[in-house]
N, C-alpha and C positions, 0 to 999 in steps of 0.2 A: 110392865115396864111403862114409865111415863114418857112416851114418844115425843110429846111436845117439847118437855124439857131437855131430852137428849138431842132434838133438832136445834134447840135454841142454843145449847151448849156448843154443839158442833159447828153451828153457824158462826158463833162468836169466835171460837178457836181458829176457824178457817180464815175469818176476816182478820183476825190479829195476825196470823202468820203472812197473809197477804200484804197487810200494811208494813209488817217488819221487814218483808222481803223488799218492798218498794223503797223503803227507807234505807236499807243497807244498800241497795243497788245506787241510790243517790249518793250516799257517802262515798262508795267505791269510785263512782264517776267523778266526784269532787276531788278526791285524792289522785286520780290519775291526771285530772286538768292540772292540779297543783304540781305534780311531778313533771309533766310536760312543760308547764311554765318554767320549772328550774332548768330543764334541759336547753330550752330556748334561750334563756339568760345566759347560760354558760356558751352556747354557740355565739351569742352575740359579743361576748368578751373574748373568743378565741378559745374558749376552754370546752368546746363541745366534745373533744376526743381525749382520753386519758394519755399522759405522756410516759407513765411508768407502768409496773405491773399492776394489773386490775383484773376482776372477775370476768370470766367469758362464760355465758350460760347457753348450754345446748338446749334450744326451745322444745325439742322434740322429747327431751326427757325430763324436763323440770316439771314437778308436780304443782308448784306454786304453794308449798307448805309454809314458806317463811322462815324456815330455820336458819338460813344464811343472814336474813334481815335482822333476825334477833342477835345473831353471833356477832355482827359487825360493831367494833366499838366506836366508829365514826358515824354518828346517828345521822340518817338521812341519805347516806351514799348509795344504798340498795333499797330496793322497794318491790312489792309484788304488784305489777300492773298488767291488766288484763289476763290474770291467772298464771303469770309467768314472772320469775324473778329478773330484774334488769338494773343495770347501773343508771340511776337517775341523776346523780349529783357527782360528775366525775371530779370536781374540784376538792370534794372531801375524801375521795378515795385514796389511800396511800398504799394499798396492797398487802395489809397485814396477813391475810390468808386465813383468818378464822371461818370466814364464809366457806371456803373450799372444805375445811376439816368438818364443818357443821352439816354440809349436805348429805342426806342420807343415802342417796343414790348416784352419787358421783355426777351430777348434772353440771357442776360447775367447777372450773378450774381457774387458778390464778397464774397469769402469764402475761407476756407482753403483746400477743396477738401478731398480726402481720407486720413485720418490720422492714419489709422489702423496700418501702418507698420513705423510711424515716432516715433523713440525713443526719440526725443526731445520734444514731446508734449503729455500732459497727455490724457487719453482716457475719453472722456466726452460724455454724452448722448445729444439727441437734447435740453433737459432741462438745460444743463450745469452742470449736476451732475457728480462727479468723481466716480470712482470704490468703495469709501467708501460711502454708502447711508447716505445722510442727509448732506454730505459735497459738497458744489458746488464751482465753480470756475468762476470768472468774470474777464475780462480785459487782458492784455497783456500776462499773464502767460499761458494762453490757446491758445496763438498763435496770438491772434487778438491785433495789436499794436496801432490803431488809437483812439483818445479820443472819437470820436462819438460813435464808437463800444463799447467801454468799458462803456460809460453811458448808452447806450441802455441795455447791458447785466446786468449792476447791477440792473437796474429797473425790468428786466425781470426775474431774479432769485428770487427777493422777491415776485413777483406776484406768481410764482410758488409755493413757501414756504407757502403763505398764502393760496392757493388752498388746498395744503395738509393738513395744520392744520385745515381748514373747514372740510374736508373730515374725518379726525380723531376726529372730535368733540372737538378741543382744542380751548379754548377761547384765542385770542391773547392779548397780553399786559402785561403778567406776568412778574415779576422781578427775579424770582428765581425758575427754570432758566429763563434766557432771552430767547425771542424767536429766536433771530438771534446773534451769534457772527460775527462781520465783522472785519477781519484782513487784514489791509491795508486802507490807506485813501488817494489813488489817484482817478482818475476819476471814476473808477468803485465803489469803496469803498464809495466815496462821493455819488454817485448816488443811491447806496443800501440804505444808511442811510437815505437819504432824502425820498425815496421810502417807507422804512419801517416806518417812522415817518408819512408820509402822510396817510398810510393805517393801522395805529393804532397798529403796532407791536413794541414790545420792542426790542432794540438792544443795544449792547455794541460795541464800534469801538475802536480798538487799532492800532497804528501806531508806527513803530519803530523811525520815525523821527518826521514829523509834517504833518498838512494838505497838501495835494498836492502830496504826494508821489514821484514817479519818476519825474513828471513834476518840483517839487520844485528843483531838481538837474540840471535842464536846465541852460544853461548860461543866464546871465542877457539879458533881452530884446529879448530873443530868440522867434521868431513868431511860434505859434502852430496853426495847421489848424484843425478846429473841424467840419466844416459844420454845416448848421443849425440842431439843435437837441433840444429835450425837456428835460428839466432838472426838476425833481420833486420839488414841492413847489416854483419854480422859474419861470417855463414857457419856452418860446422859446429862446434859444440862437441863434439869428438870423445871427450874423456875422460869417464870414468864417475864420477869423484870430484874434487871441488874442496874446499879448506877454504873457509871462510867469507870469509877475507880475500881469497883470489884471486878469488872471485866478485865481491866489491865493487870491487876494483881493475880487474876486466875490464869491468864495468858503467861504472864512472865514466870509465875511458878512452874507451870507445865513446861515451858522451854527450858528451864533451869534444870528441871528433873530428868528432862530427856536428853539434854546435852546439845540441842539445836542452837547452832550459833547463827545470830542475825547480825549481818554488816550494816549497821545503822549510820545514818549520816552520808549515805552514798546515792548518788543521782544517775539514773539510768539514761544514756545520752544516745545510744545507737545500736543498730543490730545488722549483722551481715552473715549471709549464708554462705558457708565454703563449698567447695566442689564435692566433698564427700558427704553432704547432707547436714553437717552439724552447723552450730552457730558461734559466731563470735560477738559477744555483747560487750559494748563500750560503755564505760562508767566513769564517774569523776575520779575514780581512783585505779583506773586501769582497765585491762580486758579480761573477760572471763569466757571460757569455752563450755559449752553444754549441747546437749542433743535435743532438748525441747524447751520452750519458754512458756511461762504462765505469767500473763500480765494481770495482776491483782492490784490494779491502781484505783485511786478514787476518782470521782467525777469533778470534784470541786476544782482542782487545778490551782491556777493563780488566782488570787482574789481579785474581783472586779473593782477597778477604781472609778472615781467620779470624774477625774480629769479637770478639777476646779482649782483655782489658786488657794493656797494654804493647805492643800492634802498633804504636803510633805512633813506637816508638823508632827512632832513626837506625840502629840495628843490624839492623833488620829489613828485609830485601831481598826484591825480587821478580823479580830476574833475576841470573844470574852471567855477568857479562862476560869474566872473566879470573881463573881459578882460581890462577894464579901470584901473585895479590895477597894470598893467604891462606896463611899458614904458621905453625906452632907455635900453633894456635887449636882451641878447642872449637867445633865447628859443628854446628848441627841444620838438616837439611833436611826440609821438610814437602811430602809429595807422592808419587805412585807411577807417573807416567808416565815416558816416555822422557826428558824435560827433567829432572825431578828425579833420576833414575837416573844420567844422565851428569853432572850436577853433582856428585852423591856420589862417582862414580868419579874424576872430575877433581880434587876437592878432597882425596880421600884420598891421591892421588898426590903431594900437596905435602908438603914436609918438615914432620914434627911435628904435622900436623893429626890430631884425633880427632873422627871424624864419626859422627853418629847420624841415622838416618832414621826418620820417624814418618809411617806411612801409615794411613788410616782404615779400610782393607779388610783381609781377611783373607789376601790374596795379591795377587800383581802380575798384571794383565792388559793385553793389547794393548801388550806391550813387543817391541821388536825383539830378536830371538833372541840377538844378540851381547851386548846390554845385560842380558838375562835371566842369561846364563851368567856374565857378569862380575860382576854384583851378588851372585850366589849364590856365586861363588868368594871375594869379599871377606867375605862373612858366614861361610862356613865356615871361612875362615882367622882368623876373629876380628879382622878390620882394620876392620870397619864393624859398628855395633851397628843392629840393624832392629827397631823396634817397630810391629808390626802391629796392627790393630784398635785404633788410638789416636787421641786427639785432644789437640791442644795447648790448654790452657785459660787458661794466663797466662805472660806473657813478662816476665821481670824482667832488671835488669842482672846478665850473667853467667850467667843460667841460665833454664830454661823449665820449667813444670809440664805434665806430660803424663799424661792418664788412659788406662790400658791395659785393654781387656776381655779376660777370660780365661774363656770359658764364661758363666756367668751372674753371674759376679763381675767386679769391677773393682779394680785398684790404681792408686795414684798414684805417679808417678816423677818425680823431679827431675833434669833433664838439664843438664849444663854445656853453656853456650852464649854463646860471645863473639859469634856471629852467628847469625842465623836466617834462612835462605832459604825462602820460601813459594813453591813451585813447583807450585801446584795449578791451573794453567791459568788462563784468563781468561774473563769473560762475554763472548761475542760480541755484537755491535751488533744484535741482532734487533731490540729495540723501536725503535732509530732507524730501521732499514730499513722496518719496518712503518708507521712514521709517514711515510715517503715514498710509501706505497702499495703497497709490495712484498709481495706475498702468499707465504705459505709452505704446506707440504703441506697436503692436505685441502681446498684451496680451487681446485683446477685448473679446474673448470667455470666459476666465477665469473670467474676471471682470464681464461680463454678468451674469454668473452662481452665482457669489458671491453676486451681487446686488439682484437677484431674491430671493436667500435664506434669505438675511438679511431684505428685504422688507416684506416677508413672516413672519419672526419672529416678526417684529414690529406689525404686524396686530394681 
């Protein structure tokens, strides 16, 4: 054996491995500094903590394999830092749930975390019951915004109600009072109605608009991500993407075949519990009696208004139904969330449109990654004008006045605008819910005491 050659080769390989190890460690440290910088920037903008469903990692079980990072469609939201997966860019996480499915050992779950101090979220039990016994909540009003979660929650709440009725010795299927009143006919309400029918419970379904709820307000042909999910009386929804129109047609067809009646155009206005433990629900069309209530309302509520002169014009709109209705127009979009960005993208794609976006903050936060990339591309190519740190102060015929802040100074810009789309979110129905007795974060102990007292009284 040529020992000198063997020693030389061994030394070379050892040295190479050491160099690679040092280089890899430097790369890892650079990545960790990069992720920590993102987190600090988020905290500086008030975005240090996620406000909706998000991944929660058990550090004692996580292997740091990176499966969750690779599965996440919002690039940069998750990363492996110091050998453990963690949420490093909260503004990009919208809680798809793919990371949870990809984790090989169940070290990661998607949920809301501790909501006891969240004043913007109602207090719910693990069974999704509110602080008013017998009143449940399913869907995005409870903080879970994904269609898949809403469908699962709607079904789960009905199963809980059925078990309670069986424990109380109540035979399901009565008409007066109905077993369940379902308020809202979005994904959660649809699932609840189908599950109730499947399990032999009687239900009344009321909806302020029509079947589909918030989904019906999506722009034309908007893609929605559901992930495979089981829909009662239908089976497996196996596709991961549907357009708005496809979902609406599917739901309407199922309702037609099952004979479930949706009382559309009816507004839920109040709720009173009677001495026998049932409820009297007040609506715009009269009173309904029921044993249990499922609130499957959306979070958008009443569209936020700017409160500026000229906003009452018929050229000012609060939702975009079909971008194809607009062409060869000057359009101003106000807002910086996904709805506003998607409207800008859709309107710019129409022939001859000139689109300007006004956003009150100095950058975009909580955007889906694909929307972030597309709006940046449009801006870089000069196809869309973006006014950050700006506020609309007046709307006139064919134009709008916008104040733009630049450091300590501001300037006034007149923007051509045949139409103004105000897509700045909506005011959730929190005051109405609180008026019903539903408590929000920070009141967990009082709500628990009240629930225990009422449950004992019902027995």
